[in-house]
MARLUM-360646 format. One record per atom (N, C-alpha, C, CB): residue in one letter; x, y, z. Coordinates in steps of 0.02 Angstrom, whole numbers, plus 50000, padded with zeros to 5 digits. Glycine has a CB too. Layout:
<pts>
aXYZ...
</pts>
This chain:
<pts>
x542775408853656x542455413353704x542725411953774x541685412553703x542915417253810x543255416453875x542795413353928x543505423153899x542165415453930x541685412553978x541025411253943x541585417354038x540645406653972x539955405553952x539535405854015x539865398753914x538955409054009x538515409754067x537805408254047x538575416854098x537485404054086x536785402354073x536375402854137x536725395254043x535795405954132x535325406054187x534895399754182x534875412654186x534905395654235x534565389254235x533855389754262x534965384154275x533775393754314x533115394454346x533075401154381x532985388654396x532475403554390x532355409854426x531835408754479x532135415454377x531925412254535x531455411654591x530795414954573x531745414854654x530255412554604x529585415154587x529435421954619x529075410254609x529715423254678x529515429154715x530055434454722x529285427154783x530665432954699x531215437654702x531555437754634x531715435854759x532115441454631x532515441454569x533085436354571x532805448454558x533095432254623x533635427254630x533625422454572x533555423354697x534225420354550x534265415954492x534835410954501x534365419954428x534735405154472x535215399754474x535555399554406x534875392954491x536225399254407x536585399354343x537195394954344x536795406454327x537505394454284x538135390954276x538615395354237x538035384054241x539195396454266x539725400454236x540295395854217x539955406154284x540465395654154x541005391354130x541585395754108x540765386854072x542165394654140x542785397754117x543205392454082x543175401054177x543795394354061x544245389354031x544505384354081x544815392853999x544375385554146x544635381154199x544125376254226x544895385354256x543525378754238x543025374554271x542325377554262x543185373654345x541835373854287x541145376154287x540955378154358x540665370754260x540645383854365x540485386654431x539735387754435x540875393354443x539425384954486x538715386054497x538625392854531x538405380454539x538135396554508x537995403154538x537285403154566x538085408854485x537175407154618x537615412154649x538215408854683x537225416154700x538785412654683x539405410054710x539755415354751x539865407554654x540055413254807x540485417654846x541205415954829x540355416854922x541605421154814x542305420254796x542745422054855x542485424554734x543095417154885x543585418954937x544115423654909x543915412554966x544365428054952x544845433054930x545555430654945x544715439754964x545955430154891x546665428554897x547055434454871x546835422054858x547015440054907x547275446454884x547975445954854x547285451354941x548425442854890x549135442654870x549335435554848x549585445054927x548885432454809x548995425654783x548985420454838x549665425354746x548595421754890x548475416754942x547855418654982x549095416154989x547435413754994x546895414655043x547225413555111x546275409755031x547295418855149x547725418755209x547575412755254x547635425255248x548105408955268x548065403555316x547895396755287x547565405155366x547665396455224x547455390155195x547855388455132x546715390455177x547955382055121x548245379855058x547715380055004x548555372755064x547905380254940x547405379954887x546955373854893x547735380054819x547245368154912x546845362054918x546325362654973x547305356154932x546495366155027x546015367255081x545455371955059x546355370055143x545615376955019x545095381354992x544605377354949x545415387054951x544865372754909x544435368454869x543985364254915x544845363854823x544255361654969x543875357555016x543285361555046x544325355055072x543385368055057x542855372055086x542295373355036x543125378655111x542405371854972x541915373154920x542125378454871x541275375154951x542725381154878x542965386454833x543085383854763x543595389454860x542805387254714x542905385654643x543205391454605x542245383654612x543135397354632x543425403354602x543625408054659x542925406854553x544225410954653x544465415554704x544625422354672x545085412654740x544705427354715x544885434054692x545595435654714x544395439354718x545985438354668x546645441154684x546655448454660x547225437054650x547155452154680x547135459354668x547735461854629x547105463054733x547595465254574x548125467654530x548565472854564x547815470654466x548275477154605x548665482354639x549205479154683x548205486854683x549015474454725x549485471454771x550005467254734x549115467154822x549785463454684x550255459154649x550715463154603x549875453954608x550485468854579x550915473354540x551485475954584x550505479154512x551325477654647x551835480254692x552295474754717x551505483754752x552015469054734x552405463354758x552065456854738x552495463554835x552375452354703x553075452154683x553205455254614x553325445054683x552675457654581x552735460554514x552395456054463x553465461554496x551995459154419x551635455254369x552105451754321x551155459754330x552675454854306x553155451754260x553425445254288x553725456554244x553565445154353x553815439154385x553295433554382x554025440454457x552665435354395x552135430254393x552035427654323x551475433254421x552085432054274x552045429954204x552605425154188x552065435954157x553205426654211x553785422354200x553685415454232x554425425554228x553325415254288x553185408954322x552665404754287x552965410354393x552345407654236x551825403954200x551125406254214x551885396754216x551065411954248x550405414654264x550215413354336x549885411754218x549695416754357x549495416654427x549265409754450x548955421654439x548915405954408x548685399354428x549285394854446x548275396154371x549785394854402x550365390554415x550785393254472x550785390054351x550835399854477x551245402954529x550995400954599x551245410554522x550325400854608x550045399354674x549755392354679x549515404354690x549815388454625x549575381554625x548825381154638x549955377454676x548455385454605x547715385654613x547385382254553x547455393054622x546975377054564x546695373254508x546055376254479x546555366354530x545725380754515x545095383454492x545175389854453x544645384654551x544635393754451x544645400154414x544865405754460x543945401654386x545105411154428x545325417054465x545015423254433x546095417654465x544775427754475x544565434454454x545045439354486x543815435954475x545305444054447x545725449254475x545375455954473x546395449654438x545395459354530x545155466254533x545705470754504x544985468354607x545495476054471x545975480254434x546425484354480x545605484854388x546205485554542x546595489654588x546305496454600x547285490454562x545765498254567x545475504754576x545265506054648x544885505554530x544955501054679x544735502054748x545335502654796x544295496254770x545865498754784x546445498954828x546805505654823x546925493254811x546845508454763x547135515054756x546735520154796x547175517154681x546065519354794x545615523754831x545715522954907x544885522354813x545795516654930x545775515355001x546455514855035x545395509055013x546975512954998x547625511455029x548185516455013x547835504755009x548175519354954x548725523554934x548815529354982x548625526154862x549445530655001x549575536355046x549405542855012x550315536355067x549485542954947x549355549054909x549195547054838x549955554054911x548675549954809x548555548654738x548295555054705x548055542954729x548525555954644x548315561554603x547985558754540x548915566254585x547345560254531x546955557354478x546805562654425x546295554354505x546895560654362x546685564854307x546385560354253x547285569054278x546185563254197x545845559254146x546285553854117x545615563854091x546935554854117x547385549754089x547445543554134x548065552654077x547415544654200x547505539254248x547665542254315x548065534354225x548165539554348x548335542354413x549065540854430x547875539654467x549315544754476x549955543454508x549805541954581x550465549554500x550045536254606x549915534654676x550555533054712x549415528854681x550535534054777x551105532554820x550965525954855x551235538254871x551415521154847x551325514554876x551225514854951x551925510154860x550755510954976x550645510455048x551195506355081x549965507355063x551615503055041x552145498655069x552785502555083x552295492955020x553035505955031x553685509255039x553695516555019x554195505554999x553105519255001x553075526354984x553295527954913x553475530155031x553465522854873x553685524154805x553095526454762x554005517754774x553245530054709x552725532854665x552655528554602x552895540154646x552025527954580x551875523754522x551345527154478x551635516754544x551445526654413x550935528754365x550495522854350x551265531754300x549835523954352x549365518554336x548835521454290x549045515554400x548745518354233x548245520354184x547795514354170x548585522954118x547235515454137x546825509654116x547215504554076x546225512154076x547645507054032x548055502553991x548525498354034x548455506453939x548825501454084x549285497754127x548915492754170x549695502554170x548325494754196x547935490154237x547745483854198x547295493654262x547575484654134x547405478854093x548025474754077x547055481154028x548585478054062x549195474454047x549415470254107x549755479254027x549375473054167x549545469354227x549105463154233x549475473754290x548465463954222x548005458354229x548095453154173x547285460854230x548285455454114x548445450554062x549065446654080x548545454153994x549565449954109x550165446454131x550005441454186x550685451554156x549545443154231x549365438654285x548995432454258x548925442254336x548605433554205x548285427854173x547645425354206x548755422254168x547285429754242x546665427754273x546135426054221x546405433254320x545635422254241x545095420254196x544605426054184x544725414254223x544485429954236x544045435754232x544435441754261x543365434654271x544435447154224x544785453254247x544295459054247x545395454754202x544475464354283x544025469954292x544295476254259x543895471254365x543845480154231x544045486654203x544285491154259x543455489854165x544715495854241x544985500654289x544465506054300x545665503554266x544285507254362x543755512154378x543995517054431x543125508654401x543625522454439x543765527054493x543225526354546x543795534354467x543425523954604x542965522954659x542945529154703x543165516754701x542355530954727x542285536654772x541945534354836x541885542454738x542105537654891x541825535754956x541135538654967x542285537855010x540805536055017x540145538555035x540195545755060x539815534055090x539745550055036x539725556855059x540035561955012x540065557355123x540345559754956x540615564654909x540035568354876x541065561254855x540175574354853x539635578354823x539485575954752x539815585754823x538945578654724x538705576454659x539225577454605x538065580054640x539555583254606x540045584754553x540635579954555x540295591954561x540865578354615x541415573554621x541205566554597x541655573154694x540605564554616x540365557954594x540265557754519x539705556354629x540015563254490x539895563454418x540555563054380x539525569854400x541055566754403x541705566654370x542005559654371x542175571654403x541965556254429x542245549554435x541865544554392x542235547254508x541205545254389x540795540654350x540935541454275x540055541754364x540975547654253x541125548954182x541825546554164x541045556454165x542285547554209x542965545254198x542985537554195x543435547854254x542595534254237x542565526954236x542335524354168x542095524454291x541845527754138x541615525654071x542165526554019x540995529654051x542495532254020x543035533353972x543605528353981x543305540453978x543765526954043x544275521954057x544055515054034x544445521854132x543415513454042x543165506954020x543265506053945x542415506254037x543155511353907x543265511053834x543995509553819x543045517753800x544435512753855x545155511653845x545355504553866x545565516853884x545055502053919x545195495153940x545005490253886x544815493554006x544435491153855x544215486753802x544695486853743x543515488653778x544935492653726x545395493253669x546075489953685x545505500653651x546265490053748x546925487253768x546905479753775x547155490453833x546335477153795x546295470053812x546305465753749x545655468553852x546775461053746x546865456853685x546855449453699x547505458653651x546835447353762x546845440153777x546155437053768x547095439053849x546115432353723x545475429253709x545255424253761x545495425853644x545715422353806x545535417453858x545345420953924x546115412753870x545265427553922x545055431353981x544405434953965x545595436354003x543965435454015x543365439554009x543465445954048x542735435654034x543345451654016x543415458154047x542725460854067x543775463153999x542625461954132x541995464454158x542015472054166x541815461054225x541455475354155x541385482454169x541105483654238x540935485754117x541245489654265x541025491254333x540585497454331x541645492454380x539975496754356x539495502354359x539655506454421x538755499754360x539775512854411x539905517454466x539335522654470x540595520954457x539465528154504x538945533354512x538805535054584x538325531054480x539185531954631x539115533354701x538395532054723x539315540654717x538095536354764x537425535054789x536925539954758x537405535554865x537065541954696x536625546254658x536295542054603x537005552454627x535655540454609x535335535854562x535395537854489x534605535154579x535345544354475x535385546554405x536075545254376x535205553954398x536595545954418x537275544454394x537355536954383x537795547054444x537075532954427x537105525654418x536735523654352x536775522054479x536165526754340x535795525154279x536205526754217x535135529154278x536535532454218x536935534454161x537535529854151x537165541754169x537865528254207x538435523654203x538225516854176x538755522854273x537665514354200x537425507854177x537275507954102x536785505854216x536935513054080x536765513654009x537385513953965x536335519853997x537875517953986x538485518653946x538895512253944x538915524353974x538935508754001x539325502654003x538985496853967x539465500654074x538325496453971x537965491253934x538075492153859x537205491453951x538115498353837x538235499653765x538915497053743x538175507053751x539385496253790x540045493753773x540065486153769x540555496153824x539535482853791x539435475653783x539995471453815x539405473953709x540115472653879x540565468353917x540245461553926x540745471553986x540645456253937x540355449653949x540085448654020x540865444453936x540205453554064x539935453254132x539965460254162x540325448254175x539565461254215x539515467954245x539525467554321x538875471454221x539845472454351x539885472954424x539585479554448x540615472354447x539295479254508x539125485354544x539715487054589x538455484554585x540035492654576x540605494754617x540415500654660x541195496554573x540885502754703x540775508754743x540285507754800x540545514254700x540165501454822x539765500154881x540215497554936x539185495154865x539925497254997x540315495455056x540925500055064x540555488055050x540785506655057x541315511655062x541155516755118x541395515354995x540805514355170x540655518655226x539925520255234x541025524855220x539505518055188x538785519455192x538435514755241x538475518855122x537825516555259x537425512055301x537175506255259x536825515955333x536955500955293x536675495255257x536055497355217x536495489655307x535665501955244x535065504255209x535255507755144x534665508955253x535775511855145x535995515355084x536235510355032x536545520455101x536615505355054x536855500355007x536275496454977x537345495555042x535795494555019x535235490654994x534805494654945x534805488355052x534775501154955x534395505354909x534685505054838x534385512654934x535345505454833x535665504954768x535595497954740x536415506854773x535675492954783x535615486054762x534925484454735x535785481354820x534415486754769x533725485554746x533595488854679x533225488054798x533885494854671x533745498654610x534125496054550x533915505954621x534725493454561x535155492154503x535355484854495x535765496154509x535305480654546x535445473554537x535035470554480x535305469854600x534375471254481x533965468354428x534055471654359x533245468654447x534345477654357x534425481154294x535065479154257x534425488554305x535525475954291x536125473554256x535915468454203x536635470354306x536265468054147x536045463654092x535885456654115x536585463454038x535305454154096x535055447854123x535415441654098x534345447154106x535705441954039x536035436154011x536775435654027x535945436053938x537015440054072x537725440254088x537815440054164x538055446654058x538405437754188x538515437454260x538475444354292x539205434454275x538155444554350x538085450654389x538495449854453x537345452154405x538915454654467x539415454054520x539345460054568x540135453754491x539265458554632x539255463754684x539925463554720x538665462754734x540315468854713x541005468954737x541045470654811x541415473854696x541445466654849x541635468354916x541105467454970x541835475254917x540635462754958x540095461655007x540095454255026x539395463754977x540075452655092x540145445655110x539875443355177x540835444055108x539435447055210x539105444355269x538525439955246x538865449955318x538325434955285x537765430655264x537135434655246x537605425655318x536965439655287x536355443355274x536415447555210x536195447955332x537005450255196x537095454155135x537115449655073x537735458255139x537395443655080x537385438955024x536675437155006x537795432655040x536265435655055x535575433855041x535185439755012x535225431355105x535325445755037x535005451655009x535205452554936x535205457955050x535845451854921x536075452654852x535785447454806x536825452354850x535765441254828x535465435954787x534745437654770x535505429254822x534375440254819x533685441954807x533575447254755x533375444154870x534085451154740x534045456354688x534445454454626x534305463054716x534565448054617x534825445554553x535575445154547x534575449854501x535945445854602x536675445554598x536915438354595x536995449254659x537425437054554x537695430354543x538355429154577x537765429054469x538765434354586x539445433554610x539585438554666x539955434454552x539945436154717x540115440354774x540845438954795x539635438954834x541155443854826x541815442754858x541865447354918x542395444154808x542265445354967x542395449755024x542935446555068x541745450955064x543335450755101x543825448255149x543505446755216x544385453355158x542875448655225x542555448255291x542605441255324x541835450155285x542425435855290x542435429355325x543135427055346x542125424155282x543635428755306x544315426655324x544625431455375x544755426255262x544515437855366x544815442855412x544515442155481x544695449955385x543855441555486x543555440855552x543705433955582x542785441855548x543765428855539x543945422255565x544615422455600x543975417255508x545085426155574x545745426455605x545745429955673x546235430055558x545195433455688x545135436655754x544695432655801x544855443755746x544455426855778x544045422655821x543305423555814x544225423755891x543085427155762x542375428155749x542145422755700x542235435355721x541685418555721x541495412655683x540755412555667x541685406255721x540585410355607x539885409855586x539565403655616x539835409755509x538955404555642x538525398955660x537825400655636x538535397655738x537385395655637x536685396855615x536345401955660x536295390355615x536565402555721x536265407355767x536595414155766x536285404655836x537065415155719x537415421455714x538155420555728x537125426555762x538535426055723x539255425655736x539395425255811x539615431655705x539905421355829x540125421055898x540855422955902x539995413955927x541055425555959x541765426955973x542035421256015x541855433956009x542405416855985x542645410856018x543135412456074x542975406155968x543385418556078x543835420556132x543475421356198x544185427056113x542815422256196x542435423556257x542525417856307x541695424556242x542565419556371x542715414656424x542175409356430x542805418156490x541575410756408x541035405756415x541165399556374x540365408856395x541635399856327x541785393956286x542355389856314x541945396156214x542645391856370x543225388356397x543065381056413x543465391756461x542465379656438x542275372856457x541705370256413x542075372656530x541645372956353x541115370856307x541395365656259x540815376956267x541195359356271x541465353856232x541005351756175x541605347956276x540535356156156x540115354856099x540465357256035x539425358356106x540205354855979x540485357055915x540275364155900x540265352255858x540625367255855x540495374355839x539795375155810x541005376955789x539605370855763x538955371455730x538695364455713x539015375755665x538135362655744x537875355855737x537675354255665x537275354855783x537455359355628x537215358255560x537765358755507x536665363155544x538385359455530x538955360055483x539375353755486x539385366355499x539545351055427x539945344955426x540655346155401x539605339755381x540905352355411x541595353755393x542065350255442x541735361355392x542695349755424x543175346155466x543265349355535x543855345755431x543135355955539x543195359355604x542625357255650x543195367055594x542015357555624x541435355955666x541395348555682x540805358255631x541655344355639x541625337155652x542215334655694x541605333355587x542735338855703x543335336455736x543555340255798x543865336355689x543285346255809x543545350455863x542975353455904x543995355955835x543105354855966x542605357956009x542715365456015x542615354656078x542195368856041x542275375956054x542825377156106x541605379056079x542865372756155x543385373556206x544085373356176x543315368156260x544185368856128x544845368456098x544995374556055x544905362056055x544495376856017x544595382855977x544725388856022x543985384155933x544355389256077x544465394656126x545185394456151x543975394056185x545425388556168x546115387756192x546625390156140x546245380356210x546525388256076x546985390156024x547025397756017x546785387055957x546455401056019x546465408356011x546745411756072x545755410855997x546595409156130x546865412356191x547625411656194x546555409256253x547885406356163x548615405256162x548935407956099x548765397856170x548535410956056x548775414055994x549125408855949x549255419756010x548835402855947x549105397655904x548865398655833x548905390755930x549305397655785x549135398655714x548575393955693x549755397455670x548555387955721x548045383155702x547345385855714x548135376655740x547255389755767x546595392755780x546365397055723x546625396855844x546795401355698x546615405655641x546475401655578x547185410755628x546865396355568x546765392155509x546085388555512x547325386955503x545925385755570x545295382155576x544695386855570x545265378355643x544755392755599x544205397655596x544095399955524x544365403655641x544635401155488x544585403255418x544255397755377x545275404955389x544475391555387x544195385855351x543445385355364x544555379255373x543255385755427x542535385155443x542125390755412x542435385055518x542355396955418x541965402555392x541855401955316x542305409155408x542365399955280x542285399055208x541825393255192x542965397955174x541885387755229x541435382055219x540715384055234x541645376155265x540615387855286x539945390155305x539615394155249x539975394355369x540005398855220x539715402855166x539605398655103x540175408655150x540055394055088x539945389655030x539325385455039x540565385155018x539205383055101x538615379155115x537985383555109x538655376055185x538025389655134x537475394455127x537295395455054x537655401155160x537805396455012x537675397554940x537365391254908x538325399454904x537605385454928x537335379254899x536605378354919x537745373154923x536445379754982x535745379255004x535305384354968x535695380255080x535565390354959x535195395554923x535075393454851x535565402254925x535575390454819x535485388154750x534945382854746x536145385354722x534935378254794x534415373154795x533725376354802x534535368154852x533675381354846x533035384754857x532805388454794x533095389654916x533275391654760x533095395054697x532845389954646x533705398954668x533185384254642x532965379054595x532265376554610x533445373354598x532065376754674x531385374654693x530885380354686x531375372154766x531135386454671x530685392254670x530485394454739x530065390854629x530925393054789x530745394054859x531265398254896x530675387254893x531615402654860x532165406354890x531925411054945x532535410154838x531365414454935x531135419354984x531015416155052x530485422754960x530705410155052x530585406755115x531245404655148x530135400755105x531705401955106x532345399955133x532705405855165x532785396855078x532725411455131x533065417355157x532755419555223x533035423155106x532095419855225x531755422055286x531875417255344x531005422755274x531865410755331x531995405855383x532705406355409x531855398755357x533185407155364x533885407655385x533975413855428x534345407955324x533725419555406x533835425755442x533475425855509x533605431655400x532905422255514x532545421855577x532965418355630x531875418255568x533375413455608x533805409755654x534465413355665x533925402655628x534705416855615x535365420155617x535295426855651x535665420855546x535515427455713x535455433655751x536135436955756x535165432255821
</pts>
């Protein structure tokens, strides 16, 4: 069996749950945040540094790796783990969202799609079968079914067509997938129409995937709209299998998702914003570029024991960013990932005590 998942404890007042996810590589405590290594690298950090921050599983992307350097090359290198020297687990996204968000042009039909590369304008055919073959070549521990993602605001007919197509593609993905050391997760779609989400969930649960994701969120909607779907469908995902919320990664959204039963999260937010000088603290995010930090010789976060907070001052970080030094971006990325890993660890402890609701409220009261 590619993965094993067990729910260890559940919170008394929310749907939050403590679990253990075992892949062929390692054991991962859940809820877990997965740093994003889109192109076989978490930007700015070595794999060993990602492990130091608390990373046990990362996300890479089939769309990007298919375009560069090519799945066949990575397979020849011995698979994605060996290619990037990553010791933990890897989850690969199928590329459906990237085709939706990045392709200069795409034409979708029931068979699959033709998209134009955002890199060089070349045209590519992508089908559910090809998406699975690419991910099998990459050799990730958990892979995702190929889905059709739609943006916020599409009409009912468009959302229905994409949702129904996602189910049919999921069936084809299951038939194509043959690697016993990989777990293939299904993705619930339906846009922001509850009845479509219900139908998608029912159809995908009948296919008996080893894990399930909520897709099609964080696509331009308000936080209230996202939370409405999360509240309605997070707890409805199969209870004995990992539940994954795709593309969400602010501290407040992670805590919200955990409260509705989500086990796995990923997002580029902490690394992307870190590279611009936006850093997580208990009191909220700060922009280290601001002039008020020029003469601030205090640590970034008193309650954080990462190497950045224990070794560098705000004034030094401010200096690095003002001078556009690469080290500034590296240290900020390291800290943001460590901060989220620490947040997840504290949340897991609170769930184990049956005290998650109080922990969440206390954290958010301080985090402005």
